[in-house]
N, C-alpha and C positions, 0 to 999 in steps of 0.2 A: 077393200072398201073403195067407194067412189070418192075422188078428191074434189069433184065439183061441189062448191060451197062448203067444203070441209073447213074446219077451224084449225088453223096452224099457227104455232108460235116458233120463232127462230131467235134464239139468244145470240148476241154478237152479230145481229143482222144488218148493221149499218154499213159494213164493208167486208172485203175479202170473201172468204168461203161462205160466210153467213149471208151476205148480199146475194151471191150467186144462188144459194139454196132457196132463198126467199123468192127469187125470180122464177125458179123451176116450179114452185108450187103455184105462184100466180098464173103461170101459163096453163095450169090445169084447171083454173077457175076457182081455186081455194081462196078463202078469206085469210089474210095473213097479218099477224102481229109480229113486229120486230122489236126486240129489246136490246138496248145498248146504253153505254155511258157517253158515247160520242154523239151528242144531240145534233150537231151541225151536219154530220154525214148522214145521220139517221133521217133527217128531214129530206135530204136529197134522194135517199133510197126509197123513202115513203112515196115521193112523187113518182118515181120510176114504177113502183108497184101499181099505183093507181092508173098508170097509162095502160095496163093490161085490162082495165075495166072491172077490177075486183075491189071489194071492200078491204081496206088496209088501215092499220093503226100503228103508231110508234109509241113505245112506252119506255121512258128513261128508267133504266134498271141497273143496279149493281148486283150481279149474280152471286156475290159473296154474302149478301145480306138476306137472312131468312125472311124478314118481314116484307122486303121489296119483292122477293120471288113469290111469296104468297099473294101479294097484292096484284102482281102481274097476271097470274093464272086466274085469280078471281075476277079481274077486270075483263079478261078475254071471255070468260064464261058469261059474264053479265052482258057484254056487248054483242057477242056472237052466238050466245045461247047454249054452247057446249064446247068441249075441248077434245079434238080428234087426234092431233099430232103435235108433239113437242120435240123440237130439235135442239138439244143442248150442244151448241156449237161454240159458245164464247170461250176464248182461251188466249193464252199468252205464249208466244214464241219469243223469249226475251232477247235474244241476240239481234233481232231485227229492229228493236225499237228503244232499247234502254241505254245505248251509248256505252256499253261495257264490252270487254273483250269477248270474242266469240266463244261460247261454251266455257265459262269460267270453271276451273277445276274445283272439286269439292273442297280441297284444302284452302282455297282462296275465296270461297263463296260466303257472302253475307247471309245471315239468317233471313233478312228481309227479302232477298232475292228468291230463296227457297220458298218462303211462305207465300209470296205474292203469286208465284206460278201455281203452287199446289192449291191455294185458296180459290183462284180463278178457275183453273182447269178441272180440279177434282171436286172441291166443295161446291162449286157452281153447278156441276153436273148432278151431284147429290141433291141439292136444293131444288133444282129444276125437276128432277125425277120425283122427288117427294111431293111437291105441290101439284105436279101433273096427276099423280096417282090419287090424290085426294078427290079429284073430280072424275077420273077415268074409272076407278074401281066401282063407285056407285052406279055409273051409267052402263057398266059392263062392256066397255070397249075403249080403244085408244091405242096409239102407237107412241112410244117414247124412243127417240133415236139419239144416241150419244156419240159424238164425234170421237173416233179413236185418234188417228194422227199419222200423217205420212212421216216416214223415217223415224218412228218412235224407238227403234233399236239403237240409234246413235244420237249424240247431242248432249245437251245439258241434263244432268241427273234429275233435277226436279221435273223437267218436261217429260222425260222418259218414264219416270215413276208415275206421274199423274196420268199419262195416256195409257200405259199398260194397266194401271189400276182401274181405269174406266171399263176395260173389257171384263174384268172380274166382277166389278160392281154391277154391271149390266146383267151379267148372268145371275147373280144373286137376286137382284130385283125382279128379274123375269120369273124366277122360280116362285117368288112370293105371290105374284099376281096372275099367273097363267090360268088358274081356275076361275078367275074373274073375267077372263076373255081379253086381258090387256097384254099388249106386246111391248117388250123392252129389248133392245139390242144395241150393240156398238156397231158403228159403221165406219169403215176405213175409206178415206177420201180418194185413194188410188195411188198417191205418191206424196212426197214432200212438195209443198206448194209455195210459190212465192206470190204473195199478195201485193197490193199497191203500196204497202208500207215497207216492203223488203228493199234492200239496197239494189241499185241498178245492176250490179254484177250478178246478184241472185236471180233477178228477173230475166236476165239474159240466158242463164243456164238451166233454170228450173221451170216446170210447167206452171201455168196460171190456174185460177179456180175452175176454169171450164173443163178441166180434166175430171172433175167430180161428176159431170154429166147428170143423168137422171137417177142416180143410185138412191138418193133420199126419197124421191117420189116412189120408186119401186119398193123401197123398204117400208114406206107408209102404206103400201098395198099388200104387203107380205102376210102370209098366214102364220098361225102360232107355231107351226113346225120349225120356223126359223128363229123364234123368240129365244133370247139368251145367247145367241151366237154372235161371232164377229162377222159382219157382212161386208162383202166386196163385190165388185162388178167384174165379171170375166166373160169376154166375147158378147157383151150386151145383156148378160143374164146375171141376176142377183144370186150369189151363192153364200152359204153360211159355213163357217169353220168353228168347231168347238175348241177355241183356244183361249187361254191355256187349257189343256185337257183336264177333265175332272180328276180329283185326287185318286179315285179308284182306278183310273186308267194310266196313271203315271208309273 
């Protein structure tokens, strides 16, 4: 699909990876809606997007709330006319921002720690996908791109569980809507990334959001043969991996 004037939603778009992803679509001439709870930073990112000469809006949204996610997608369709791409990026990497010991052990973990990560990362992805599909299935097109996560094999248990579950969820959702011409996939950012909220030592040793490159743009242009897969960028080309393998192949 052509991304010129395409209607794109990026959750968690005020900062970090989401901000970078929003910029990549604006460079393509897409109309971009960013959703976030950080209204101050969202205003700054909105101004940046408009510098590309595209239509852009900022919608304060808690991705954990069903009604707010429904209202986000409805507003985008109302203002942009349709819904072409939804990037479910919003998520929590807790040790960077919560003031707790790095990767608390399960035996020491508060329920609130577990729930906040799962609700933001996984429930938010479910709600974003659900309300995107309400519009995409009737129109017979659209791409839902769900952020997997760098370094998801290590770290805090709720983060790993949420990110790996997103891959399985994306495959299940893709199977439901393939016949409607709608694309759903998980997209790996390329590595564990240190955003502007990471500690200085992390930003010194880890790549920044620019490592993501154009992979989300390429994923938004991908054909249905890659739907349901875990997508990554290798030597400038988008490739899909059927991971974890379907039960019949295990």
